[in-house]
Every structure is written in structure tokens, then in C-alpha cells.
N, C-alpha and C positions, 0 to 999 in steps of 0.2 A: 275291135279286137275280135280275131278269130278264134274257134274253139280250140286250134291247135295252139295258139298261143296263150289261151286262158288256163290251160292245165298247167303249164310251167310256171306260170305266175302264181297260181294257188300253190303248187308246192313249194316254190321259193318263199312264199309269205309263211307257210308253216314251218319252213326250215329255219326263218329268221326268228320266228315265234319261240321256236324250241330253243334256239341259241339264246334269246333274250331272256327265256324263263331260266334257262341254265345258270346264266350270269347273275340274275336275280336271287336264285336260289343260293348261289355260292355266297352273294353279299351278305344275305340274311343269316347263314349258318357259319360263315367264317370266324376264326377267333378275333377278338378286339383286346388284346393286351394293352395295359396302360401302366404308368409308372405312378402310383397313387401319392406317394410323398408321406409327410407326417399328418397325423389328425389335427384338427382344429384345436386350439388351445383351450378353448371354452367348453369343450366337450370333456377334457380331463380323461381321454380313451387311451387304452392300452392296444397296441398291435398284437394280434394273436395269429397263430395259425394251427389248424388241426386237420387231420386226415379225413377226406370223405369215405364213405363206403365205395366209391368206384376207384379209391386208391389215390386220388390226387390230393395235393395239399391245397387247403382253402385258408385265403386271407381275410382277415376283417379287423374291426375295431371294436373293442368291448369297453364300455361305459358301466359304472356301477352307481345305482341310485340308492334310495333310502330303503333300508332293510325292510323285508315284508311287502313292499310296494308292487314288485312284479318285474319281470323282464321280457321285452319285446324284441324279437327278431325280424330286422328289416332286410328285406329281400328285393333287389331292383329289377327293372324291367329289362326288356330284350336288348342287348347290346350295350347296357348300361352297367355302372359298377357302383360301389359304395359310395362314391362322391355324391351321386344323385341322391342319397338318402341322409345326407348330412342334416337338412331342415327338419326332417322328421326325428333324427336323433335329438336336435336340439330341443324339440317339442316335447318329446317323452322325457328326456333328461330334466328339463325345467319342472315338469310335473312329478318327479321323484323316481322314475322308472329306470331301470337298468336297461341298455340296448346292446345289440349285437348286430352291426351292420357287415354284411359279407359281399365279397366278389364272388359270384356264381362260377363255375369251371367256364374256361375260355374266355373270360372277361377280366378286366383289371389286372390284378397280380396273381390271380389264380390261373394255373395252367389248364390246357386242354385243347383238343384238336377240333372240336366242333360246338357251336351253339346248337342244342337239341330241342329248342321250343318247350324246355321244361321237364322232358323225360329222363335224360341222365342227372340233370340238375336235382332231381327229387332226392338223390343221394346226398347231395350237398345239404339239402334242408334237414334230413334225418340227422345227419353228423353235426350241424349246427345246434338243433334241440338238445342232442345228446350231450354236446360240450356245455350248454347251459346247465343241463341238470347236473353235470360234474362240478361245475364251478359254483352254482348257485343252488344247491339241492332244495333249500326251503322256499325258493321263489315260485309262484305261479308264472305260467309261461303263455306268451302270445305270439302270433307270426302275423306280420303285416306284408302282404306280398303284391307287387304292381304287374301287373301284364304276365311276362314270364315269369316272374318270381311267384306270382299267384298260381299259376298253372303247375309249377314246381310243387308248391305246397299241396295242390289236389292230387297230383299224382302220388304223393307220398301219405294221402290222407289215412289209409288202412293201418299204418304204422305210427301215426303222428300223435305224440303224448304231450298236448298243449290244452290250455284252457280256453283259449279264445283265437278266432282267425278273423282277419281283416283282408279283403279282397278289393283290389282296385283296378278297373279297367281289364278284366281276366276274360279271354276269349272262351267260349264254350266248347268249341270244336275247331281243330286246325282247318278244316275244309272251308268252314264259314269265316275263319281270320283271313285266309288267302283270298277268297272271293270278294271280300270287303276292301281289301288293299289293291287289288286289281281293278276294281270299279273305281276306286279313288283315282287311280293312275290313268286308267284307259275308258272310262266311262263304261256304259252298258255293255260294249263288246268285251270288257276285260275278264268277267267272271267265266266264260267258257273256256278260257286258257289255265284255268286253275289245274286241271288234272295234268298239265306239262310240269307245273311246279311240285305238285303232290307226288308225281312219279319219282322224284330224286329223294324224297323222305327215307325210303326203306333202305336203299343202298348207303346213305349218309349217316342216318340216326340209328338205324338198325331195328326199326319198328315200322308196321304199317300205319299209314295216316289215319286209319279207322280206330287205332289205339289211341291217338293223340285226342282224346275228348275229356277235358276236365269236367264238362257236365255230368259225365257217368260216374266221376269219382267223388263230387262233393258230398253226395249222400252218406260216404263212409266217414265223414268227420264225426267226431263224438264230443263236439264242444260248441259253444256259441259262436255265431257266424254274422258278420256285418258285410254285406255286398254293396260296393259303391260303383256307380257309373254315371257318365255324363250324357244328359239328353241330347246332345248335338254330336256325340261321338260317331264317327264314321268308320273308324278302325274295329271297336267293339261297340256295336250299336246298343241302342235301347232294348231293342228286342232280344240281342244276345245276353245283356245283364239280367233280364228278366228271366230268360230261360236257366241261367246259372242259379238264381235265387230260388225259383220254382222247385229245382232239383235238391235243394238243400234240406237237411232235417231241421226241425225246430230243436232249440231256441234259434231264430235268424232275424235279421232285421236287413232292410233295403233302403238305401238312400241313393236317389237318383237326383243329381244335381243339375238344376234347370239353367240350360243355356251353357253348359261346360261341353268341351269337347275333348280331344285325346290328350290334352296337356297334364300339367302337373296339377292336381286338384288341391294340394296345399297351397301353392302360389297363387292360383286364381281363385280361391274361395277360403283364404286363411281362416278368418273368424269363424265362419261356419264350419270348416274341417276341425279346427282345434275343439270347439264345443262338442261337436257330434262324436269325433274319434274318441276324445278323453271321457266323455260320459258313458261311451259304450263300454270302454275298459273298466272303468271305476265300478260299472254294475255287474260286471260279468267276472272280473277276476278276483280271486278268493284271497286276497292280501291278508286278511286277519286270519283266516282258517290255518293256512299253511305255517305261517308264523307261530301260531298257537300250538301246532302240532310239534314243530321244531323245538320249542321252549319247553314243552309238558304241560302248558296251560290247558285246562279243559277246554273242548271245542263245543261252540255254541249247538244245542240240539237241533234235530231238523225242524222241529214245530217252530221254535223261535226264529230259526233262519229263514223259513218261509215267511213269518210275520215280518221280519226285517226287510225282504226283497219287496213285499206287497206295500209295505209303509213307504219305502223309497220310491216305488213307482207312483204312488199317490202324489207324493210331494213333488215329483219330477212333472207330472201330468198337469198340475195346476200351480204354476210358478206364482210366488208372491201370495198364496193362500197359507195361513199358518192353522194346521189342522191338529186338534188335540186328539189323542187316541184313547178310546174306551179301555179300561184296564183289565176287563175280562172278556172271553169271546161270547158272541152271541150265537144262537143256534143255526146250524146247516139246514136251510129249507130244502123242501124236495125240488128236484129240477123238473120243469114242465116238459112235456112231449115234445112242444115245439123247440124248447131251448136244447133239448137233448139231440134232437136232429141237427141243430146248428153246431153242437159240440162235436157231433160224430162226422159232420161235414168238414171240420177242422181237424180230424184225426185225433181226437181225444181218445185215449186208450178205452176200450170196453171194460176192462178190468177196473179202470178208475171209476167209471160210471156205477159199475156194480158195487164198488165200496160205498160211493155215496148213498146209493139205495139202501144198503145193509146197515149204514153207521147210525150210530146214536149221537146225537148232540150233547157235548160235554161242555161244561163251563170251565175254562181253563185261563188262568192269569197270563197276561202280557208282561214280559220282562222289560223292564225300563231300558235295559242295555241295548234293546234294539231300535231306539228312537233316535232319530236324527237331532243334531244339537240344537238346542232351544225349543224343543218339543216336550209337552208334558203329557202324563196320563190323566184321564178324568174317570171318576167313579162311574161304574155302570149304574148304580142306583141313582145318581144324579141324572144321567141322561135318560133312564126309563122313565123317572117322574116327569121330566120335561116333555117328553112325546106322549106321555098318558094324558097330560093336558091339552096337547095339540094346539095351542094357541100361537100362530106364526107371529103374532105382534109381539110376543115375548122373546124373538130371537136376539134382538140387541142386547137385552139384559141377559140372556143366556150366554151370549158370546163375551160379555163383560165377566160373568161368573166363572167362566171356564179359561178365559185369558186367551182366546184363540178366535179365529174367524169361522172355524168349523169343526166338526167332529167326526171321526173317522171309527166306525165298527167292524171287526173282523170275526167271522165265525171260527169254530174249532176246525183244525186243518184235517182234511181227509187225504190219506195217502193211498196209493195203489198197493198191491200185495208185495211187490219188489221195492217199494220205496224209492222209485226213480221219478214217479210223478205224483203230484198232489194238486188238490183242487180247494178254493177256499171261497167263502162268500164275503162281500164287503158292501157297507152302505156309507157314503160319504154324504153329509150334510152341510150346508153353508149358508142357509137362509130358508125363509118360508117356501120360496119358489126356486130354491137352488141346490141341487144334488144329483147323485148318480149312485146307482147301485147294481150289482150283478156277481158274476163269479170269474175267477182268475185260475188259470191253469199254469201250474209251473213245473219245470224239470230240473232234476239234478244233474249237473255236467259232471262228466268224468275226465280226469281221474280227481278233480279238486273237490268235488262234493258240494261245490256252489249250486244255491238254488236260483234259478233265474225264471222271469216271467216268459211265458211262451205265447199266451194269447188271453186277453179279457173278453168277456161276454156281458155286455150291458142288458140288463133286465128292465131297468127304468131310470128315468132321468127328467129334471125339470130345470 
């Protein structure tokens, strides 16, 4: 091939690439209307319509669960509609939660001229949360967003009034998402064509591609976050998922599903998914607190709420072990220099560490109402007497006496000056050479006031 013929060939190749990119961009952003029909009878759902802040009517299905349990907003992925969320709606409905599954604009029965990768869809998310607040004002609220649904949630983060967010396979930035998809379809030559696709974003969506970065918005969430990804996902890679998680504020959790690709995590890992997601919601949604406020029942004190969160964590961390809980708090020991550095590296607030240094240990009773079912309080004097003897051979007798496999001791709770953060010391003993102790950092989520564990710091174990 001569030089004269090479230049036209290159130009033709770029022309075809541009045309192909234009077609691909149109396919991704074009509306996906669908006739949804009636909701499945087992959901006992009601068809609802409310207006988005973008001015568009948003269609969805609302199910009502047990009062005080909580409500979950279900947001489908790109080019999908509420039908893709039916299995999740069934899961949450069976667990007692209310659910609202919607068609984001330009999908299903919700009108719209473009799919905008979560940008305009953020208005639908805010409108759906507001609708839940009006319909169920006493219920705590969570959002579960898949792919685009999760991106729309993060674009709305600064104004989002919820208690928990679950994100599944959410892209950290549009340029990375486009490059990943081109790599899947074209191999290593695909990513260089990404600018051709991204050049269409500003004219169609009305925002520069550099603004479509959920990773820059996730830190604005003011609630507990669970980030879920698949280790073999090529659309939203494991690296992408870790980027999103690292940018989130505590309290946060990461679940990388080994061997999972970009499919439906619920269908491919049903038992693990049900256990992990329901456990997360049960720990972070303040179902008891909001219901108490609505009914006028006194709300549990911050101190007892912290005790409840730590006790729940201990029982979850050692399944099958029956801990008795010491009925009065133990002293808060001084934090070592090494441990303080570890805490600072984990971003424990300096003001909270200062409060620990200035604080005085106080003997405080633990309310039996914070205990899980089947758990009992054990007298501190009984525990002190046993450890004063220090004979590990007496453990079987001690366990028989307290009626449990182990004993959990908790210190007085130290709060930061704004009472948003708290720290507590714990010691768990389950035998002569079985146990662990350390510190636990907790944070109160807004607007619910629920205390959740941010991180634990072990100082000893055996």
C-alpha cells in the first residue's frame, strides 16, 4: 500500500469509528419505554406516580411492610426498569421492609428523552425519597441502587435524606466505564476510541463528562454505605469498586463477591446476598428509634444505644457463642501511643481522642433492654472475683455458673464534643486461652441518630 493510499484509509477508519461511536452512544442514551403491567400479586404492591424535580412523572410500585421496620428504595441499572427489581422487592418484603421500586426517567413507564447515566436521574431519586417521607414519615429509609441507579444516588448525595445506601456495580467515573466497555468489545484497541463517545455527552446530557464522576460524590453521603462488586466484573472492575469504597466516608462496608461478573448478584449468590444485605440493614436502620419518636415513647439514650451496637457486633462476629454481658461498665484504659497512631491513620477524630485522654472512668450500669434475646447480664462482682483468682482451669465451672460460653465487658462510653463520634473499650473472654479485647469507634448516622460501628482496634487476643 502506497503512502498516498494509506492516508485515505486512515481517514476512512476514523470516519467509521466516529460513526460507530455515534451509533453506540445513541444506543446507550436512547429512551427504553416499556409497558410494565400489574405488579406481582405476592408483593401486594400499589402502582404509584409522583413528579420528579425534573418535572417528569415517575412510575413505581409501593409495598408496605411491618410498621417501624423501614423502607427501601429500589433503583434499577442502565436501560432497565422496575421489573428487574422484583426479586429484591420480594426479599425485602419477606423481611418486613416496605419497598418502592421505580422506573427512572426514559425507562419503563416513566417518560424522558434521554438516559443520562445518572445525572438527570438524580432528580428522580430525590423525588422518590421525598415521596417515601410523605407516605411513611416514621420509617427509616434506605436506597439500593444498581449500576446507573447507584450513580444517580451518588449524584444526589449532598441532598439525600436517608439512613443507609447500598451500591451494586456502580461505575466510579464515566470515562472509566466507557473505556471498560470498549475494551470488552474491541480488546486493547478499544479504550483509545473513548473520547469519541465521551464527546457526545455534553450535547446530549448537558454536562461535561468530567462531571459524571460518582467517586467524587460518594463522600457527601451522611449515612452508612455498603459497596458491592464482583471480582470478575469487567464493566465495573474490582479496581473501580475499591476506588468507590475508598472515597466513601465511614461508616462503610465493602463486599467483593468472589467469582461474580456483571450479572445480577442476587440471582448468582442468593444465599450470601440475602444474608449480607439483610444483616447490613438490620444493623444500620434505626427501626426502633423512629417508631419510638413517632409514638412518643422515650428514645434510648446515646450511651445505651452505643452499648447495643457493640453487643450486636460481638454476637455477630462470633456466631454460635453465647456471651453474658457484665452488668456495669469497666474502666476506660489509656490508649497507647502505638494504638493512637493506628487510630489516627484510620481517621479517628482528634477531638474524640482528646476526650478519652481527659475523661474519667465512671462505673455505669448497662440496661438489660439492649441485650439480644436469650442473653443475660452477669454481676461485675462475680466476674472480678473470678479473674482475681485467675485460674483458667475454673473456666468450665464459671461458664456453668454464668450460663454462657463467654463474658463480654464494656467500658464507659466516651463521646466526642459534638456527640457524633464515640469510643468504647471491650474485653471478651471465652476460655483460658480464648478471647479478644480492644477499642471500638462508633459514629451516629444522620438523620436517624443510629449508632453504627466504624472500626474496631484489637489490643490483645488469644
